[in-house]
N, C-alpha and C positions, 0 to 999 in steps of 0.2 A: 224616721225608721229606727226601730229598736235594733241594737246590736245583738248578735248571737252570744250565747254563753251565759255566765252568771250575772253580768251587769253591763250597762252600756258605756260606762266611763272608762273601762280598762283599755289602754292602748294596745294590748296584746291581742285583742279580738278583731278578726277581719270580718267586715260586713258582708252579708249575702246580697247579691244584686236585687234591686227593687222588684224586678219581674218574678223573682223566685223567693221572695221573703218567706222565711220559715223560722220557727222558734226552736233553737237548740236547747236541750236540757242543761241546767247548771251542773257543773261537775268540777271536782278538784283535779289537779294534775295527776294525782295518784289514781283516781277513778278512771281518768282517760287512759292512762298507761295500762291499767288492768283490763279495760274493755278490749283494747287492741291486742293485748297479750293473749286474751281468750280467743280472739280471731286467729292469731298465729298458731295456737294449739289445735285449732279446728281446720287449718288450711290444707286439707287433703283434696286430692282430685284435680290439681292443676289450676291454671288461671281462670278458666270459665267458672268452675265451682267456687273459687275464692271470691270472684267479683259478684256472683249470684248471692253468696252469703252476706257480703257487705251491703248489697242493694236491698236484700230482704229486711235486714234488721234496721239499718239507718235511714232508708228511704221509704220502704213500704210500711214498716211497723211503727217506727219512731218519728218519721217525717222530718229528719234533720234538714233536708232540702227536697225540692220537688223532683218528680220524675224527669221533667224536661231539663232541669238544671243538672241532674245526674248524667243524663245522656250527653249533654254538651261537654261536661268535664271528662267523661270517659272517652269521648271522641278525641279530645286533646291528647290524652295520654296514650291512646292507640296510635297516634301519629308520632309522638315523641318516643325516643328510646327509653328502655327500662321496663321492669315488671309492672304492669298496669295495676294489679291488685295492691301492691305495696305503695305505689304512688297515690292511689285513691285513699289509702289509710292516712298517708301524710296530709293529704288535702283536707280530709274530714277533721283531723287533729288540728290543722291550721285554722279551720273555720271555728272550731270550738274554743281554742285557747291560744291562738296566735302561733308564732314561729316555734316557741318552746313546746306548745301542744302538738304541733306537727312533727317535731323531732321525737317526742315521746311516743306518739302513735306509731310512727314508722319503726322505731326501735322495738316497741312491743310486738308488732306484727312479725318482724324478722327474727327476734330473739330465740323462740323455740327451735326453729329450723337450724339456726346457726349453732346453738349449743348441742343439738343432737348430731349435727354433722361433725362438730369438733370431737365428740365422743366416739363416733363411728370411725373417724380418721385415726384417732389414737389406737383404737382396737385393731384397726386394719394393720397398722405398723407393728403393734405389740404382738399380735397373734400370727401375722403373716398368713401365708397360704400353705403351710406345711401339711395340714390335714388334707388328705385326698377329698374328703367330703366337702370341706370348706372351699377348696380349689374348684371343685365341680360346681358348687353353688354359684360362685362368682363368675365362672365361665358361662353359665346359663344367663346370668345377669348381663354380661357383656353382649351376648347375642341379642337379648331383648332390646338393649339400648341401641344397638346398631339398626335393628328393625325400626325402632321409633324415630331415629334420625332420618332414615330413608323416607318414612311416612311424612315426617315434618317437611322435608324438601319438597315433596309433592304438594302437601297442603298449603305451604306458604307460596309455592310457585303458582298454584292455581289462582291465587288472589293478586300476586305481584306481576305476573307475566301475562299481560292482557293483549299485547300486540307484538309484531315481529321486532320492533325497535327495542322493547324491553327484553325480549328473548336475546337479542344481540348483545345487550348489556350484560345479561347473565352469562352467556357463552363466553364473551370476552373476559369477564372477571374469572371464570373458571380456567380459561387458558392462561391468564396472568398468574393465577395461583399455582397451576401445574408447572409453570416456568419459574416459580418461586420469586416472582417480582413482588415488591412491597405492596401490601394490601391497599394502602391509601391511593395508589395509582388506579386500581380498579374502582374504588368508591368515587374518586373524583371524576373519572370518565363516566361512570354511571349517572352521577348528578348532572353533568353537562348533557348527556344524552337525554335525560328526562326533561331538562329545560328546552333543549332544541326540538325535542319531539312535540312538546306542547306548542311551540311556535311553528311547527310544521316545516322545519328546515332540514329536509332529509339529506341533501348533499353535504351539509356541514356535519351531520351525524356520521355519514360514511367516512368523511375525511378524518373526523375525530377517532373513529374506530381504527383506521389504518395507522394514525399517529400513535395511539395508545399501544397498539400491537408492536410497533417499531420500538417504542420506549421499553416495553416489557422484554422484548428480545435482547435489547442492549443491556438491561439490568440483569437479565438471566445469566449472563456470563461472568457477573461479578460475584465475589464470595457471598454465600447466603448469610453469613454472620453479620453482614452490614446492617440488617434490619433489627438485630437484637440490641442495638445501642440503647442503653438506658433500661434494658429489661434483664438480660443475662448474656453470658458468653457461652458458646457452644460447649456442652459437656460440663460446665461449672455450675455449682449451686447458685440460685438467683439471690440477689440482695432484697432486703425488705422494700427499699425504694423502687426497685425494678418490679417487684410483685404488685406494689401499689399502682404503678403506671400501667401494668398489664391489665389489672382490674378496671382501672379508670378508662382505659381505651375501650375495653369490651363494654363497659357500662354506657359509654357514649354512642355505641354502634349497634345496640340491640334493637334494630328496627324489625317490626313484623313478628315479634315473639321472642321468648327467651332462648330458643334454639339458635338464634342468630349470633349469640355470644360465643357459641362453641368454637367456630373456626379461629377466632382471634386468640382465645386462650390456648387452644390446642397448638397453634403455631408457636406461641411463646414457650410453652412447656415441653412440647414433643419435637416438632419439626425443626425449630430453630434453637431452642434451649438445650434439648437432648438430655435433660435431667429427669425426664419422666417418660415412660413407655406408653404406647397406644393402649395396651391392655390395662395399665393402671388408670389411664384417663377414662376409659370405659367403665372401670370399677367405680370411679367417683361419680359419674353420671348415673350409674345404676343405683348407688346408695341414695342419690337425690330423689329418685323415683319412688322411694318408700317413705319419704319424710313429709311432714306438713309444712311445706316451704315453697317459695318460688324456685323454679328450676335453676336459676342463676346461683343458688347457694352451693352448687358444685364447685365454685371457685374456692370455697373454704377448704375443701379436700385438696385441691391443687396447691393452695398456699401452704397447708400443713405439711404435705409431702416435700415441698420445696424449702420451707424455712421454719417448720414447727409452729408453735402458737403465735409467735410474732408474725410469721409469714402469712398465716391464716387470717389474722386480724388485718394485715396490710392489704391483701388482695381483696378481702371482703369489703373493707372501707372504700377502696377504689371503685369497686363494682357498684355499690349502692349510693355513692356520693352524688352522681347525677340525678338519681331518683329523688333524693332529698332536695337537691338544689333547685330543680325545675319548679317545685312548688314553693319552697321556703324563700327563695330569692326572687323568682320571676314568673309566677304562674300567670298573672294578668298579661305580661308581655308575651309569654308563650301562647296564650289564648288568642291574642291578636295576630301573632306571627303565623299560626297554622291556618288562618283564614286567607292568607295570601296565596294566589294561584302559583306564583313562581316557587314558593317554598314547597308546596305540595308536589309540583312537577319535579323538583330536585330530589325530594324524598322518594318519589316513585322510582326514579332511576337508581338511587342508592339501594332501595329495597330489592330491585331486580339484580343488581350486582352482588348483593349479599346472598341471594339464592344460589348464584354460581359458586360463591365461596363455600357455602354449606355443602353443596353437592360434592365438591372436591374433598372436603373434610370427611364426608361419608365414605368416599372411595378409599381414602387413606386409612380409615378405621376398620373397614370391612375385613382386610386380611387377618388382623389380629383376632377378630371375632369368629371368622368362618374358617377355622384351621382344619376341620375334618368333616366327614359326612354327617355325623350326629348333630354337630353345630349348625350345619346348613338346614337340616330338618327342623330344628328348633327355630331358626331364623325365619323360615318360610311360614311356620305355624304362627309365630308372633306377628309377622307382617300381615298375615291374613286376618288375625283378630284386630289388629290396629286399623285396618281398612274397614272392617265390617261393624265394629263396635265403637261407638262414640260417647259412651256414658262417662260420667265424671270420674269413675273409679277405674277406667280402662287401663291407664298407665300402671297403677298399682297391681292390678290383676295380671297384666302382661308380664311385668317384671317378676312377680311372685311365681306365676306359672312357669316361666322360662327357668327360674332358679330351681324349681322342683324337678323339671325335666332334666336340667343339668346334673342334679344329684343322682337321677336314675340312669342317665345315658352316658355320662362323661367321667365316671369314677374309674 
């Protein structure tokens, strides 16, 4: 079997499986980087549009791999945490020029969004919201983001909460979050519920739920700052190491879409850290909605407000590290792992728990977004559009339209 890429003898090239053997075009590292940099510049419209763009050029037009191979790889990344479009870029780069090629492809895809978010973060701090017009624009953006998060809770929940046990995992996780118990308790309980559900052990699931609730109630009476260990101290600026850990934790837990990263970062920056407000957090999410980038690039804004350029680099590196590592270090292992029923069952429970965490985060963000009647009107309009319109440009139009309404109604 011939190896993909420029030549069969290079140890940097990873072979395509026999059943999907396809000829990849020869290219230098620079050509590979520039190809995926162009993808990054065109990455508008969210993950569905980004994946469709990659599929059209590399699978349908240039036939780097077969459709069946692409579908199998995409299925792996849909199960694993992280932005799927970015992980696909890393995978194609890995096929073309080995691990260095995968690294360059991933960096090329994320670089435009990262640099644009850095620029917008700097402008946000430099200009502030002293202008009533600018303040009204960002207020409209905040309302749109709140509507999109509410819609995301429903959309993700439709797929994740397929029976009453998974609903119980979601409700339990929401209760734990409201009690300010450590997030890992909810996720561990969700994973166990998923495994026991698959084994049809309903009594054990019930006992587990009672035990988890008891632990959550016990932990709820302890100081909230205990969970910030290694991230930040309440009311104090975060360290770069803490920001990296915050990003890494979120990057490892983004199951079911990029919106699932929101509650973990929001807890570190707002609820537990206290160095960022809900309104600022919503502004960062709003800025992400107008950029050609994965949604998780909002962490760059969070890091910049917490620690400047170094903080932005630290939290972004943490967020994207798993997306690189799953392919560059262990794609074949992950491909075998996701075929195991036990692994799927645990992830189903974790995904259900994450829905509960996102729901609580939405409730926490809503008061900052819906401060008066005009904002409520904009919220309802944005939510209606989010439910009725599913085009790839919907997020950009919703955020832009809400910003315009904010400038008209909120000055």
